[in-house]
C-alpha positions in Angstrom: -88.8 78.1 -44.8 -89.5 74.3 -45.8 -89.8 75.4 -49.5 -86.3 77.4 -49.3 -84.8 74.1 -47.6 -86.0 71.6 -50.5 -84.6 74.1 -53.3 -81.4 74.4 -51.7 -81.4 70.6 -51.3 -82.2 70.0 -55.0 -79.5 72.4 -55.9 -77.0 70.7 -54.1 -78.2 67.2 -55.6 -77.7 68.7 -59.0 -74.4 69.8 -58.0 -73.4 66.5 -56.8 -74.5 65.1 -60.1 -72.3 67.5 -62.3 -69.7 66.7 -59.7 -69.9 63.0 -59.9 -69.8 63.3 -63.9 -66.6 64.7 -64.2 -64.6 62.7 -61.3 -64.1 59.5 -63.3 -64.8 61.3 -66.5 -62.0 63.7 -66.7 -59.2 61.7 -67.8 -61.4 59.8 -70.1 -62.3 62.7 -71.7 -59.0 64.4 -72.0 -57.5 61.1 -73.5 -60.1 59.8 -75.7 -62.0 63.1 -76.4 -59.0 65.6 -76.4 -56.3 63.4 -77.4 -54.1 63.9 -74.9 -51.2 61.6 -73.3 -52.7 59.9 -69.9 -49.5 61.4 -67.9 -50.1 64.9 -69.6 -54.0 64.9 -68.8 -53.1 63.7 -65.3 -50.6 66.0 -64.2 -52.4 69.0 -65.8 -55.6 68.2 -63.7 -53.7 67.7 -60.4 -51.6 71.3 -60.9 -55.0 73.0 -61.7 -56.4 71.4 -58.9 -53.5 72.4 -56.3 -53.4 75.9 -57.7 -57.2 76.5 -57.2 -56.7 75.3 -53.5 -54.9 78.7 -53.0 -58.2 80.6 -53.6 -59.6 79.0 -50.2 -59.0 81.6 -47.7 -59.9 84.5 -50.5 -63.2 82.9 -50.8 -63.9 82.7 -47.1 -63.4 86.3 -47.0 -65.3 87.0 -49.9 -68.4 85.3 -48.2 -67.9 87.5 -45.0 -68.5 90.5 -47.4 -71.3 89.2 -49.5 -72.9 86.4 -48.1 -73.1 82.4 -49.2 -76.3 83.0 -51.4 -74.2 85.3 -54.0 -71.2 83.2 -53.8 -72.9 80.1 -54.1 -74.6 81.3 -57.6 -71.4 82.6 -58.4 -69.7 79.2 -57.9 -71.9 77.7 -60.1 -71.9 80.3 -62.6 -68.0 79.8 -62.9 -68.1 76.2 -63.1 -70.6 76.8 -66.2 -68.1 78.8 -67.7 -65.3 76.2 -67.1 -67.0 73.3 -68.4 -68.2 75.0 -71.4 -64.2 75.8 -72.2 -63.1 72.0 -71.4 -63.9 71.0 -75.2 -61.8 73.6 -76.7 -58.4 72.6 -74.4 -56.0 70.3 -76.1 -52.8 71.1 -74.3 -51.6 71.0 -70.8 -51.5 74.8 -69.9 -55.2 75.2 -71.3 -56.1 71.9 -68.9 -54.2 73.7 -66.0 -55.9 77.3 -66.6 -59.7 75.6 -67.2 -59.1 73.6 -64.1 -57.8 76.2 -61.9 -61.4 78.1 -62.8 -63.3 74.9 -62.2 -61.4 74.4 -58.7 -62.0 78.1 -57.7 -65.8 77.5 -58.4 -65.8 74.5 -56.1 -63.9 76.4 -53.3 -66.8 79.1 -53.8 -69.8 76.5 -53.8 -68.3 74.2 -50.5 -66.9 77.0 -48.5 -70.4 78.7 -48.7 -72.4 75.4 -48.4 -72.7 74.9 -44.5 -73.2 78.5 -43.7 -76.0 78.5 -46.0 -77.6 75.5 -44.4 -76.9 77.3 -41.1 -79.2 80.2 -42.5 -82.1 78.0 -43.5 -82.3 75.7 -40.6 -81.8 75.9 -36.7 -80.8 73.3 -34.3 -81.2 69.9 -35.1 -82.5 70.8 -38.5 -79.0 72.0 -39.6 -77.8 68.7 -38.8 -80.8 66.5 -40.7 -80.2 68.8 -43.4 -76.2 68.4 -43.8 -76.9 64.6 -43.4 -79.1 64.2 -46.3 -76.8 66.4 -48.4 -74.3 63.8 -47.5 -76.3 61.0 -48.8 -77.1 63.1 -51.8 -73.6 63.8 -52.8 -72.9 60.0 -52.4 -75.8 58.9 -54.6 -75.8 61.9 -57.4 -71.7 61.2 -57.8 -72.5 57.5 -58.0 -74.9 58.0 -60.6 -72.4 60.2 -62.6 -69.5 57.9 -61.8 -71.4 55.0 -63.5 -72.8 57.0 -66.1 -69.4 58.0 -67.2 -68.0 54.2 -66.7 -70.4 53.1 -69.2 -70.7 55.8 -71.8 -67.5 56.3 -73.6 -67.5 53.0 -74.9 -70.6 53.8 -77.1 -70.0 57.4 -77.9 -68.1 59.6 -80.1 -66.0 62.6 -79.7 -69.1 65.1 -80.5 -70.7 63.1 -77.6 -67.8 63.7 -75.3 -68.3 67.2 -75.9 -71.9 67.0 -75.4 -71.5 65.5 -72.1 -69.3 68.3 -71.1 -71.7 70.7 -72.1 -74.8 68.9 -70.0 -72.3 69.2 -67.2 -72.0 72.8 -67.3 -75.9 73.1 -67.8 -76.4 71.2 -64.4 -74.5 74.1 -62.8 -76.7 76.7 -64.4 -79.9 74.9 -63.2 -78.4 74.7 -59.6 -77.4 78.4 -59.9 -81.1 79.2 -61.1 -82.5 77.3 -58.3 -80.3 79.3 -55.8 -81.4 82.3 -57.0 -84.7 81.7 -56.2 -83.9 81.8 -52.5 -84.4 85.1 -50.4 -81.3 86.9 -49.3 -81.1 85.3 -45.9 -79.8 87.5 -42.9 -77.1 86.1 -40.1 -79.7 86.2 -37.4 -80.3 82.4 -37.5 -76.7 81.7 -37.0 -76.0 84.5 -34.7 -75.0 82.4 -32.0 -72.4 80.6 -34.4 -71.0 83.7 -35.5 -70.5 84.9 -32.3 -68.7 81.9 -31.2 -66.6 82.1 -34.5 -65.6 85.5 -33.9 -64.7 85.1 -30.2 -62.8 82.0 -31.4 -60.9 84.2 -34.0 -60.1 86.8 -31.3 -58.5 84.3 -29.0 -57.0 81.8 -31.0 -53.9 82.1 -33.3 -52.6 80.5 -36.4 -49.5 79.2 -34.1 -51.6 77.3 -31.6 -52.8 75.0 -34.4 -49.6 74.9 -36.5 -47.2 74.1 -33.3 -49.9 71.3 -32.0 -48.3 68.4 -33.2 -50.6 66.0 -32.4 -53.6 67.6 -34.4 -51.3 68.3 -37.3 -50.4 65.1 -37.0 -53.7 63.7 -37.2 -54.3 65.8 -40.3 -51.6 64.4 -42.1 -52.8 61.0 -41.5 -56.2 61.7 -42.7 -54.6 62.3 -45.8 -54.5 58.6 -46.0 -58.1 58.0 -45.8 -59.0 60.9 -48.4 -56.3 59.9 -50.7 -58.0 56.6 -50.6 -61.4 57.8 -51.1 -60.4 60.1 -54.1 -58.6 57.4 -55.5 -60.8 54.3 -55.4 -62.8 54.6 -58.4 -61.1 57.5 -60.3 -59.2 55.5 -62.6 -61.3 52.1 -62.7 -62.8 53.3 -65.6 -59.5 53.6 -67.8 -58.0 50.5 -66.4 -61.1 48.5 -67.4 -61.1 49.7 -70.8 -57.3 50.4 -71.6 -55.4 47.8 -69.6 -58.1 44.8 -69.4 -59.9 45.5 -72.5 -63.0 44.6 -70.9 -66.6 45.8 -70.9 -67.2 49.3 -69.4 -70.0 47.6 -67.3 -67.9 46.0 -65.0 -66.4 49.5 -63.8 -70.0 50.9 -64.1 -71.3 48.5 -62.0 -68.7 48.4 -59.1 -69.1 52.0 -58.7 -73.0 51.7 -58.6 -72.7 49.1 -56.3 -70.5 50.9 -53.9 -72.6 54.0 -54.0 -75.5 52.0 -52.9 -73.9 50.4 -50.3 -72.3 54.0 -48.7 -76.0 55.4 -49.1 -77.6 52.5 -47.5 -75.0 51.4 -44.9 -73.9 55.0 -43.9 -76.3 55.4 -40.7 -76.3 51.5 -39.8 -72.3 51.4 -39.9 -72.0 54.7 -37.9 -74.6 53.2 -34.9 -72.6 50.1 -35.1 -69.5 52.2 -34.3 -71.5 53.7 -31.3 -69.9 53.0 -28.0 -66.5 52.0 -29.4 -63.4 54.3 -29.8 -63.0 56.4 -32.6 -59.7 54.8 -33.2 -61.2 51.3 -33.5 -63.2 53.0 -36.3 -60.4 54.4 -38.5 -58.2 51.7 -37.9 -61.3 49.1 -39.3 -61.5 51.7 -42.3 -57.6 51.9 -43.0 -57.5 47.8 -42.9 -60.5 47.5 -45.2 -59.0 50.2 -47.6 -55.7 48.2 -47.6 -57.1 44.8 -48.2 -59.4 46.4 -51.1 -56.6 47.9 -52.8 -54.6 45.0 -52.5 -57.3 42.9 -54.3 -56.7 45.0 -57.3 -52.9 44.3 -57.7 -53.4 41.0 -60.1 -56.2 42.5 -62.3 -53.9 42.1 -65.5 -52.6 38.7 -64.7 -56.2 37.0 -63.8 -58.8 36.0 -66.2 -61.4 38.6 -66.9 -63.9 37.1 -65.1 -61.8 37.0 -61.9 -60.8 40.5 -62.5 -64.4 41.4 -62.4 -65.0 39.5 -59.3 -62.0 41.0 -57.7 -63.1 44.8 -58.7 -66.8 44.0 -57.5 -65.6 42.7 -54.0 -63.0 45.6 -53.6 -65.9 48.0 -54.3 -67.7 46.7 -51.4 -64.5 46.9 -49.3 -64.2 50.6 -50.3 -67.6 51.6 -49.6 -67.9 50.2 -46.2 -64.4 52.0 -45.3 -65.6 55.3 -46.6 -68.8 54.8 -44.2 -66.6 54.2 -41.6 -64.1 56.9 -41.7 -66.0 59.8 -42.9 -68.1 60.7 -39.8 -65.5 59.3 -37.3 -62.5 61.5 -39.1 -64.5 64.5 -38.9 -65.7 64.1 -35.0 -62.2 63.3 -34.2 -60.5 66.3 -36.1 -63.3 68.7 -34.0 -62.4 67.1 -30.8 -58.9 67.4 -31.4 -58.8 71.2 -32.5 -56.9 73.7 -29.8 -59.6 75.4 -27.7 -60.1 79.0 -29.1 -58.7 78.2 -32.7 -61.3 75.9 -33.9 -62.0 77.9 -37.2 -58.2 77.9 -38.3 -57.9 74.3 -37.1 -61.0 73.6 -39.3 -59.3 75.1 -42.3 -56.1 73.2 -41.9 -58.3 69.8 -41.4 -60.1 70.8 -44.9 -56.6 70.7 -46.5 -56.6 67.0 -45.7 -59.3 66.5 -47.8 -58.3 69.2 -50.7 -54.9 68.3 -51.3 -55.5 64.2 -52.0 -58.3 65.2 -53.9 -55.9 67.5 -56.1 -53.0 65.4 -56.0 -55.1 62.1 -56.9 -55.4 62.5 -60.8 -51.4 63.2 -61.3 -50.2 60.7 -59.1 -52.7 58.0 -60.2 -51.6 58.9 -64.1 -48.1 58.5 -62.9 -48.3 54.9 -61.0 -50.8 53.7 -63.9 -48.3 54.7 -66.7 -45.7 52.1 -65.0 -48.0 49.3 -64.3 -51.5 48.6 -62.8 -49.9 46.2 -59.6 -48.0 49.7 -58.7 -50.7 51.6 -58.7 -52.7 49.8 -55.8 -49.7 48.8 -54.4 -48.7 52.1 -53.4 -52.3 53.1 -52.2 -52.7 49.6 -50.1 -49.4 50.4 -48.2 -50.1 54.1 -47.9 -53.5 53.0 -46.0 -51.5 50.5 -44.1 -49.0 53.5 -43.0 -52.2 55.0 -41.1 -52.6 52.1 -38.6 -49.5 52.4 -36.6 -49.8 56.2 -36.9 -53.3 56.1 -35.4 -52.0 53.9 -32.4 -49.4 56.5 -31.6 -52.1 59.4 -32.0 -54.4 57.6 -30.0 -51.9 58.1 -27.0 -51.5 61.8 -27.8 -55.1 62.4 -28.5 -56.9 60.6 -25.8 -59.8 62.9 -25.9 -60.3 62.8 -29.4 -59.4 59.2 -30.6 -60.4 57.2 -27.4 -63.9 59.0 -27.1 -66.4 56.5 -28.2 -68.1 57.4 -31.5 -71.5 59.3 -31.1 -74.8 57.5 -31.5 -76.7 58.3 -34.4 -80.2 59.3 -34.3 -83.1 57.2 -35.8 
């Protein structure tokens, strides 16, 4: 079983690298590789990602029928096809179609990831494996993002296409690795399945959707996930097209931020242990807002000052990321209406999926107006989360006043 866990971890790390390659590369690829306008590229990516979110419930039903292993393989193969098609797109509707397919592959993969972990592990080993995946996703995404921030300055259109095909190949390798795993039964997670069934039987969508404190927390949480999705998404194109600076600035900032998240995640959560979850979330919102505000004057200061501001902001983003991620997830789980935990989780996941889908189009629109407007809107969005959390703290005392759990060494 240990061998199976290692194989699956390797597959998820490869997946993280492939995903990390694309996040900051998408706009650069479509604008400089395919000749599309910034606004057209951004809105097309966002439209496709939003449409792909509709497939979420269907992927859950498919997993129940076919099992997580089959759909994990399918998710990777779907993305192989999508990324092989990206070099062929030149118009907005083509980008929408391909990004819907890629997004469907993402939904397949991430819907089945946690159930697959549960079948490969039990007890505390499940938590350890999920924690390793989290660090691995940050590390893999950071490596890919940093590479994409540097490579476009020294490559041709053919190289843009080659990197898209390389991304497709990474998903193919991940699919092959998962195919090496056995077809596991549900027995290892039998208790969890029973609990899920009982929750489904006793709960209802009404219990979740009419619970205003819980839905209010999910809406507030979108401020954090929008900040997370936006923090580095347009940085390479800002440095290249607005500042006309060397891409090592963006690459260094992204790499530095990733290293901070990977190395500081557990110490930061340990530091928050014993304090209320509200304190951790308020700290993250404040750090995000201040970090975005630092980027507002990038175009009116000397390049050396702009580079320094970008690096400092990257540090702030990373600490905020480490603060809000585990804290927000724990608070949402504690705030879920009793008996409807599964449905509540699906609603909470939308607070991740929607901002990620909207970010490219929103950022493209804002950036087409001005650099200052882009970072000002993000800073104000994070600032707005502060009063919202203070109100929610009174309505969700068990979720937001409870101390964050200690992290095992």
